[in-house]
Wavefront OBJ file of the C-alpha trace (Angstrom):
o trace
v -8.160 -5.255 -1.767
v -8.511 -8.379 -3.896
v -12.080 -9.615 -4.543
v -11.139 -12.940 -2.926
v -11.502 -12.256 0.790
v -9.786 -14.347 3.485
v -11.653 -17.002 5.409
v -12.140 -15.844 8.987
v -14.509 -15.617 11.904
v -17.282 -13.091 12.551
v -16.713 -10.572 15.314
v -17.582 -11.913 18.777
v -20.750 -11.065 20.673
v -22.920 -8.504 18.947
v -20.023 -7.221 16.886
v -17.391 -6.217 19.443
v -13.681 -6.052 18.682
v -11.867 -9.104 20.118
v -9.576 -8.489 23.112
v -6.437 -9.296 21.100
v -6.737 -5.898 19.349
v -5.106 -4.440 22.462
v -2.002 -6.671 22.244
v 1.154 -4.565 22.630
v 3.962 -4.374 20.119
v 6.685 -7.062 20.465
v 8.838 -4.589 22.403
v 5.954 -3.955 24.797
v 5.298 -0.456 23.533
v 2.377 1.138 21.756
v 2.136 0.803 18.003
v 1.700 3.976 15.963
v -1.669 4.285 14.220
v -2.670 4.959 10.617
v -5.935 5.160 8.680
v -6.756 3.863 5.211
v -9.965 5.015 3.465
v -11.172 3.015 0.465
v -13.204 4.800 -2.217
v -14.504 2.061 -4.542
v -15.591 4.086 -7.578
v -13.883 4.199 -10.985
v -14.860 5.657 -14.330
v -13.424 2.612 -16.133
v -12.374 -0.711 -14.627
v -8.969 -1.572 -16.098
v -8.612 -5.103 -17.437
v -5.744 -6.026 -15.070
v -7.395 -4.643 -11.932
v -8.515 -7.026 -9.188
v -9.172 -4.345 -6.564
v -12.613 -3.837 -5.053
v -13.843 -1.228 -7.547
v -17.125 -0.388 -9.281
v -18.052 1.792 -12.254
v -21.662 2.164 -11.058
v -21.782 5.392 -9.039
v -25.520 5.073 -8.282
v -25.949 1.860 -6.316
v -28.767 3.061 -4.080
v -29.157 4.873 -0.806
v -25.958 4.886 1.233
v -23.884 3.075 -1.399
v -23.849 5.698 -4.154
v -20.977 8.110 -4.648
v -23.100 11.057 -3.516
v -23.839 9.278 -0.196
v -20.381 7.824 0.356
v -19.011 10.335 2.858
v -22.129 10.128 5.030
v -21.952 6.336 5.118
v -18.223 6.421 5.839
v -18.961 8.742 8.757
v -21.182 6.038 10.219
v -18.397 3.459 9.970
v -15.710 5.674 11.483
v -17.926 6.719 14.402
v -18.912 3.097 15.045
v -15.220 2.195 14.934
v -14.383 4.803 17.549
v -17.116 3.437 19.842
v -15.868 -0.129 19.328
v -12.288 0.886 20.084
v -13.393 2.657 23.259
v -15.354 -0.427 24.347
v -12.273 -2.602 23.732
v -10.127 -0.327 25.897
v -7.948 0.902 23.059
v -6.377 4.284 23.807
v -7.094 7.202 21.514
v -4.152 7.475 19.133
v -3.849 10.245 16.615
v -3.387 9.070 13.059
v 0.209 9.527 11.953
v -0.676 8.866 8.314
v -3.888 8.778 6.270
v -4.122 7.234 2.808
v -7.173 7.526 0.563
v -7.092 4.783 -2.056
v -9.368 3.004 -4.423
v -10.730 2.803 -6.966
v -10.243 6.409 -7.923
v -10.775 8.626 -4.859
v -10.817 11.734 -7.044
v -14.044 10.501 -8.642
v -15.461 12.265 -5.573
v -15.332 16.025 -5.194
v -12.190 17.385 -3.569
v -14.433 18.849 -0.871
v -15.738 15.315 -0.156
v -12.185 14.043 0.361
v -11.544 16.922 2.769
v -14.739 15.975 4.655
v -13.374 12.431 4.939
v -10.161 13.769 6.447
v -12.225 15.865 8.871
v -13.947 12.648 9.991
v -10.545 11.130 10.766
v -9.776 14.190 12.885
v -13.114 13.839 14.664
v -12.898 10.113 15.374
v -9.174 9.547 15.988
v -7.363 12.854 15.899
v -4.618 13.728 13.452
v -0.949 14.231 14.303
v 0.298 17.757 13.674
v 2.845 16.425 11.166
v 0.579 13.754 9.663
v 1.196 12.580 6.115
v -2.104 12.619 4.199
v -2.210 11.110 0.699
v -4.823 10.539 -1.958
v -4.490 8.470 -5.075
v -5.652 10.093 -8.310
v -5.853 9.399 -12.002
v -4.202 12.102 -14.111
v -7.510 12.838 -15.875
v -9.589 12.987 -12.688
v -8.116 16.181 -11.165
v -7.700 19.846 -11.963
v -5.596 22.515 -10.319
v -8.508 24.018 -8.397
v -9.400 20.646 -6.861
v -5.798 19.979 -5.884
v -5.705 23.373 -4.175
v -8.819 22.404 -2.187
v -7.065 19.225 -1.038
v -3.948 21.114 0.031
v -5.942 23.699 1.980
v -7.933 20.892 3.621
v -4.862 19.131 5.037
v -3.695 16.753 2.326
v 0.088 16.673 1.910
v 0.644 14.203 -0.956
v -0.991 13.018 -4.160
v -0.097 9.778 -5.926
v -0.883 9.769 -9.635
v -1.464 6.549 -11.568
v 0.838 7.224 -14.510
v 1.584 3.522 -15.287
v 3.353 4.293 -18.601
v 4.376 7.141 -20.908
v 3.727 5.064 -24.040
v 0.269 5.297 -25.677
v 0.029 1.682 -26.863
v 0.972 0.410 -23.373
v -1.660 2.643 -21.773
v -4.170 1.240 -24.266
v -3.363 -2.358 -23.300
v -3.735 -1.399 -19.626
v -7.009 0.385 -20.469
v -5.867 3.636 -18.893
v -7.869 6.668 -19.973
v -5.345 9.518 -19.785
v -2.939 10.851 -22.378
v 0.795 10.779 -21.522
v 1.050 14.574 -21.828
v -1.426 14.942 -18.977
v 0.994 13.592 -16.348
v 3.592 16.416 -16.270
v 0.728 18.913 -16.251
v -0.983 17.473 -13.152
v 2.341 17.092 -11.333
v 3.058 20.777 -11.952
v -0.420 21.719 -10.696
v 0.155 19.687 -7.524
v 3.549 21.335 -6.973
v 2.001 24.790 -7.266
v -0.492 23.945 -4.507
v 2.303 22.679 -2.230
v 1.462 18.971 -2.474
v 4.226 16.367 -2.579
v 3.914 14.142 -5.647
v 4.305 10.466 -6.418
v 3.983 8.571 -9.705
v 2.933 4.910 -9.944
v 4.345 2.827 -12.816
v 3.526 -0.680 -14.052
v 6.057 -2.710 -16.031
v 5.665 -5.944 -17.938
v 2.428 -5.114 -19.788
v 1.795 -7.325 -22.831
v 3.536 -5.775 -25.810
v 5.749 -3.444 -23.766
v 9.312 -3.535 -25.110
v 12.455 -2.625 -23.204
v 12.551 0.576 -25.267
v 8.969 1.391 -24.212
v 9.865 0.926 -20.567
v 12.976 3.087 -20.897
v 10.806 5.782 -22.473
v 8.566 5.731 -19.397
v 11.540 5.914 -17.053
v 12.994 8.828 -19.012
v 9.653 10.614 -18.777
v 9.575 10.157 -15.001
v 13.100 11.549 -14.672
v 12.074 14.579 -16.726
v 8.879 15.168 -14.715
v 10.789 14.795 -11.442
v 8.179 13.767 -8.844
v 9.211 13.413 -5.206
v 8.460 9.681 -5.106
v 8.132 6.802 -7.582
v 6.532 3.363 -7.231
v 7.114 0.694 -9.885
v 5.234 -2.603 -9.810
v 5.503 -5.661 -12.043
v 2.207 -6.460 -13.723
v 0.527 -9.444 -12.104
v -2.360 -10.895 -14.096
v -4.787 -12.109 -11.455
v -7.202 -14.943 -12.119
v -10.682 -13.675 -12.884
v -9.670 -10.321 -14.321
v -10.523 -9.359 -17.897
v -6.834 -9.443 -18.838
v -6.534 -12.961 -17.402
v -9.298 -14.014 -19.776
v -7.497 -12.364 -22.697
v -4.299 -14.248 -21.848
v -6.157 -17.558 -21.533
v -7.723 -17.035 -24.959
v -4.324 -16.249 -26.485
v -5.248 -12.644 -27.246
v -2.420 -11.316 -25.069
v 0.907 -12.885 -24.023
v 1.630 -13.659 -20.386
v 4.366 -11.417 -18.889
v 7.708 -13.230 -18.635
v 9.755 -13.304 -15.426
v 13.048 -12.557 -17.188
v 11.533 -9.551 -18.963
v 10.162 -8.161 -15.707
v 13.478 -8.733 -13.916
v 15.341 -6.842 -16.653
v 12.842 -3.981 -16.409
v 13.218 -3.824 -12.630
v 16.984 -3.496 -13.002
v 16.461 -0.785 -15.619
v 14.165 1.088 -13.235
v 16.612 0.929 -10.355
v 19.471 2.219 -12.511
v 17.459 4.982 -14.179
v 15.920 6.222 -10.948
v 19.293 6.198 -9.170
v 20.741 8.347 -11.973
v 17.819 10.738 -11.532
v 18.498 11.174 -7.793
v 16.085 8.641 -6.284
v 17.041 6.056 -3.669
v 15.211 2.777 -3.204
v 13.789 2.364 0.288
v 11.486 -0.615 -0.342
v 11.623 -3.137 -3.161
v 9.038 -1.338 -5.306
v 9.535 2.229 -4.075
v 12.081 4.989 -4.651
v 12.152 8.521 -3.231
v 14.140 11.696 -3.129
v 15.711 12.432 0.295
v 12.983 13.023 2.874
v 10.149 11.965 0.537
v 9.606 8.337 1.535
v 5.930 7.426 1.906
v 5.384 7.068 5.642
v 2.048 5.319 5.140
v 3.686 2.596 3.054
v 6.305 2.125 5.752
v 3.526 1.798 8.337
v 2.458 -1.476 6.711
v 5.989 -2.857 6.548
v 6.840 -1.812 10.116
v 3.821 -3.466 11.766
v 1.897 -0.337 12.752
v -1.774 -0.535 13.634
v -4.215 0.812 11.080
v -7.943 0.964 10.521
v -9.216 0.494 6.987
v -12.645 2.017 6.353
v -14.801 1.601 3.265
v -16.046 -1.411 1.291
v -13.597 -4.322 1.432
v -10.969 -2.388 3.411
v -8.588 -4.353 5.646
v -7.481 -3.396 9.164
v -4.781 -4.480 11.590
v -5.014 -3.877 15.337
v -2.736 -5.605 17.830
v -2.769 -9.304 16.987
v -5.922 -9.109 14.866
v -6.568 -8.696 11.155
v -10.035 -7.627 10.053
v -11.683 -7.045 6.683
v -14.851 -5.242 5.713
v -17.830 -6.427 3.735
v -16.931 -6.021 0.074
v -19.949 -4.812 -1.841
v -20.894 -1.167 -1.208
v -24.613 -1.979 -0.902
v -24.052 -4.642 1.787
v -21.425 -2.443 3.474
v -23.810 0.510 3.636
v -26.644 -1.698 4.898
v -24.623 -2.923 7.868
v -23.655 0.618 8.799
v -27.278 1.773 8.517
v -28.190 -1.032 10.924
v -25.670 0.329 13.442
v -23.099 -2.439 13.011
v -19.438 -2.405 12.166
v -19.253 -3.609 8.539
v -16.593 -6.219 9.353
v -17.041 -9.418 7.328
v -14.459 -11.426 9.238
v -11.350 -11.410 11.373
v -8.451 -13.632 12.397
v -6.115 -13.639 15.359
v -2.462 -13.770 14.291
v -0.438 -16.414 16.122
v 3.178 -15.894 17.176
v 4.611 -17.955 14.329
v 2.670 -16.090 11.659
v 3.588 -12.733 13.153
v 7.307 -13.593 13.140
v 7.133 -14.766 9.521
v 5.390 -11.532 8.532
v 7.950 -9.439 10.405
v 10.778 -11.018 8.448
v 8.934 -11.077 5.123
v 8.003 -7.383 5.345
v 11.156 -6.128 7.046
v 13.484 -7.697 4.500
v 11.836 -5.579 1.787
v 13.151 -2.371 3.352
v 16.495 -0.785 2.576
v 17.589 -1.082 6.211
v 16.701 -4.781 6.234
v 16.412 -6.665 9.518
v 18.737 -7.313 12.427
v 20.138 -10.836 12.254
v 20.167 -11.037 16.042
v 16.394 -10.512 16.037
v 16.010 -13.892 14.317
v 17.166 -15.708 17.438
v 14.952 -17.309 20.047
v 15.256 -15.900 23.520
v 16.693 -12.634 24.913
v 18.928 -11.854 21.940
v 15.811 -11.656 19.776
v 15.232 -8.210 21.234
v 18.384 -6.843 19.603
v 16.422 -5.204 16.793
v 18.883 -2.315 16.608
v 21.361 -4.575 14.861
v 23.542 -5.282 17.871
v 24.216 -8.810 19.008
v 25.491 -11.902 17.263
v 23.962 -13.703 14.314
v 22.207 -16.833 15.654
v 24.603 -19.795 15.177
v 22.154 -21.816 13.082
v 21.888 -18.898 10.623
v 25.610 -18.249 10.162
v 25.969 -20.731 7.252
v 22.611 -19.616 5.828
v 23.663 -15.965 5.784
v 27.060 -16.870 4.374
v 25.356 -18.778 1.563
v 23.014 -15.878 0.786
v 25.995 -13.511 0.670
v 27.915 -15.896 -1.598
v 24.894 -16.108 -3.917
v 24.794 -12.331 -4.149
v 21.414 -12.008 -2.413
v 22.518 -10.279 0.810
v 24.938 -7.369 1.157
v 28.234 -8.629 2.622
v 29.103 -5.421 4.477
v 25.670 -5.206 6.090
v 25.889 -8.868 7.133
v 29.181 -8.172 8.903
v 27.394 -5.349 10.757
v 24.660 -7.772 11.848
v 21.917 -6.910 9.344
v 20.283 -8.791 6.487
v 20.028 -6.272 3.632
v 19.037 -7.272 0.106
v 21.303 -6.637 -2.856
v 19.788 -5.681 -6.211
v 19.699 -9.375 -7.132
v 18.280 -10.136 -3.704
v 15.401 -7.745 -4.279
v 14.398 -9.874 -7.246
v 14.490 -12.985 -5.051
v 13.172 -11.634 -1.743
v 10.900 -14.648 -1.207
v 13.903 -16.967 -1.493
v 15.754 -14.947 1.147
v 12.740 -14.959 3.463
v 12.411 -18.740 3.177
v 16.105 -19.226 3.921
v 16.009 -17.010 7.021
v 12.887 -18.679 8.427
v 13.962 -22.315 8.070
l 1 2 3 4 5 6 7 8 9 10 11 12 13 14 15 16 17 18 19 20 21 22 23 24 25 26 27 28 29 30 31 32 33 34 35 36 37 38 39 40 41 42 43 44 45 46 47 48 49 50 51 52 53 54 55 56 57 58 59 60 61 62 63 64 65 66 67 68 69 70 71 72 73 74 75 76 77 78 79 80 81 82 83 84 85 86 87 88 89 90 91 92 93 94 95 96 97 98 99 100 101 102 103 104 105 106 107 108 109 110 111 112 113 114 115 116 117 118 119 120 121 122 123 124 125 126 127 128 129 130 131 132 133 134 135 136 137 138 139 140 141 142 143 144 145 146 147 148 149 150 151 152 153 154 155 156 157 158 159 160 161 162 163 164 165 166 167 168 169 170 171 172 173 174 175 176 177 178 179 180 181 182 183 184 185 186 187 188 189 190 191 192 193 194 195 196 197 198 199 200 201 202 203 204 205 206 207 208 209 210 211 212 213 214 215 216 217 218 219 220 221 222 223 224 225 226 227 228 229 230 231 232 233 234 235 236 237 238 239 240 241 242 243 244 245 246 247 248 249 250 251 252 253 254 255 256 257 258 259 260 261 262 263 264 265 266 267 268 269 270 271 272 273 274 275 276 277 278 279 280 281 282 283 284 285 286 287 288 289 290 291 292 293 294 295 296 297 298 299 300 301 302 303 304 305 306 307 308 309 310 311 312 313 314 315 316 317 318 319 320 321 322 323 324 325 326 327 328 329 330 331 332 333 334 335 336 337 338 339 340 341 342 343 344 345 346 347 348 349 350 351 352 353 354 355 356 357 358 359 360 361 362 363 364 365 366 367 368 369 370 371 372 373 374 375 376 377 378 379 380 381 382 383 384 385 386 387 388 389 390 391 392 393 394 395 396 397 398 399 400 401 402 403 404 405 406 407 408 409 410 411 412 413 414 415 416 417 418 419 420 421 422 423 424 425
């Protein structure tokens, strides 16, 4: 959801979906389907944030927070018509994720109405995972109960840190004591809980980070995400770093903090299942896995991205322009690109290697053996020395390699791009 959108082509004709959206999965089957809904409003825009967010909740007819659900309805219904015209079968959403921004800037009843629109336009699987992001100070127990009754199953709270001075640098507005309270409220309503952490903030010591990890272990959510701070060009924090007001995060510091997180979360009963994500048994985020496993998804809302078949699409960014296109009866798609075979294979490896199960080495071959995605079959001859070298360097698990899979070690998780480059030479 970065402000810098890709360069692509407009939709063909009068705004139809291109035929490549109906391309089958590599195995010839039908891809599962997910929905992402982007709510762009925030009370405060954090200095490190480069997502498509706005603190102005009154941007005019159709683009204001009070009109958002009605405008979103127009996009989702137009999407359903476009999918029908393209010959795409109706597929119930297996997962729904409401992100932002801060979705809980809207009323809980508005978020439930958004989920009802997904049911109307696509259908919803009986066991669907339905998540909303939330700031700890943007919810109360009554609102969480409304979400649970309306079909939400998970809530992901932006904790980021348990240390006040780190929260201040990140410009977060909640107090650390608020986090265990909201997690307990969510538990009482029956919602599964996740906490998001950020490490590597300017001025965050190793002791500060350990304090945050200890707090997470004590709170005991079902799921934890931990991301290294990336200071994106153009953000307020980027300007502070350029002016020397804040130090740039250091790679060695962030690597040490990642290793601390993995150890602390393992001790607390969490297992990593993707480089930046840990969960208790049965609590992996299915929506996250949908992205890494090449599912189809439609992203609705300003600036949202979609992926259908061999096509990537992205929406108009600004809420006013987005709402205007919908009011005119058009899909608010700013551009699209058709993914070629080489790019798709690179993405498959790059995303698959991030998962705990890794990728089948036989699937890296050209020809019939490339279909051995279950891990059976021989490692392609040209990759045997490459895999051996990655094992010797401590980047791939030796036992998994003998079983025909490329699985990252702890050190390999810190150097996943290096592994991807080696396997795609």
